[in-house]
C-alpha positions as CSV (number, residue, x, y, z in Angstrom):
1,M,-280.3,0.4,-52.2
2,A,-281.9,-3.6,-53.1
3,S,-278.7,-5.8,-54.4
4,L,-277.9,-6.6,-58.0
5,S,-279.4,-10.3,-58.9
6,S,-276.3,-13.1,-59.7
7,S,-278.6,-14.6,-62.4
8,I,-276.8,-14.8,-65.2
9,V,-278.7,-12.2,-68.3
10,T,-277.7,-13.6,-72.2
11,F,-279.1,-11.8,-75.1
12,L,-278.4,-13.5,-79.0
13,F,-279.7,-10.9,-81.4
14,T,-279.9,-12.2,-84.9
15,Y,-279.6,-10.1,-88.7
16,I,-281.5,-10.8,-91.3
17,E,-279.1,-9.1,-93.7
18,G,-281.3,-7.4,-96.4
19,S,-283.8,-7.1,-94.8
20,T,-285.4,-3.5,-95.0
21,R,-284.9,-4.2,-98.7
22,L,-287.1,-7.5,-98.5
23,W,-290.2,-6.0,-96.2
24,E,-290.5,-3.8,-98.9
25,E,-290.3,-6.1,-102.0
26,Y,-291.2,-9.1,-100.3
27,P,-293.4,-9.0,-97.6
28,E,-296.1,-11.7,-97.2
29,G,-292.1,-13.7,-98.2
30,M,-290.8,-12.3,-95.2
31,K,-293.2,-13.1,-93.0
32,E,-293.2,-16.5,-93.7
33,A,-289.4,-16.1,-93.9
34,L,-289.8,-14.3,-90.3
35,A,-291.8,-17.2,-89.4
36,R,-289.5,-20.0,-89.7
37,H,-286.5,-17.5,-88.5
38,D,-288.4,-17.9,-85.2
39,A,-289.6,-21.4,-86.2
40,L,-285.2,-22.3,-86.1
41,L,-284.7,-20.1,-82.7
42,R,-287.3,-21.6,-80.1
43,E,-285.9,-25.0,-80.9
44,A,-282.2,-23.8,-81.2
45,I,-281.8,-21.9,-78.5
46,P,-283.5,-24.6,-75.4
47,F,-281.2,-27.6,-77.2
48,A,-278.7,-24.9,-76.2
49,L,-278.9,-23.9,-73.8
50,R,-281.6,-25.7,-71.5
51,L,-284.1,-22.7,-71.1
52,R,-287.5,-22.1,-72.8
53,P,-287.2,-19.1,-74.2
54,R,-290.5,-16.1,-73.7
55,P,-292.8,-16.0,-77.2
56,R,-292.8,-12.9,-78.9
57,R,-295.1,-10.5,-78.8
58,S,-297.5,-9.6,-81.6
């Protein structure tokens, strides 16, 4: 059996409250909000962890 990596893995989950309703009512606004959300995380995570997260796949 192959040995397991000893690296630390961290998962970060975020939630936009009421997002299902917001997507239904304001799809264009939510596209912008999600883009802003992702941009904030792309800035904050490397600063906090000194890492570069992988880009989101479309």
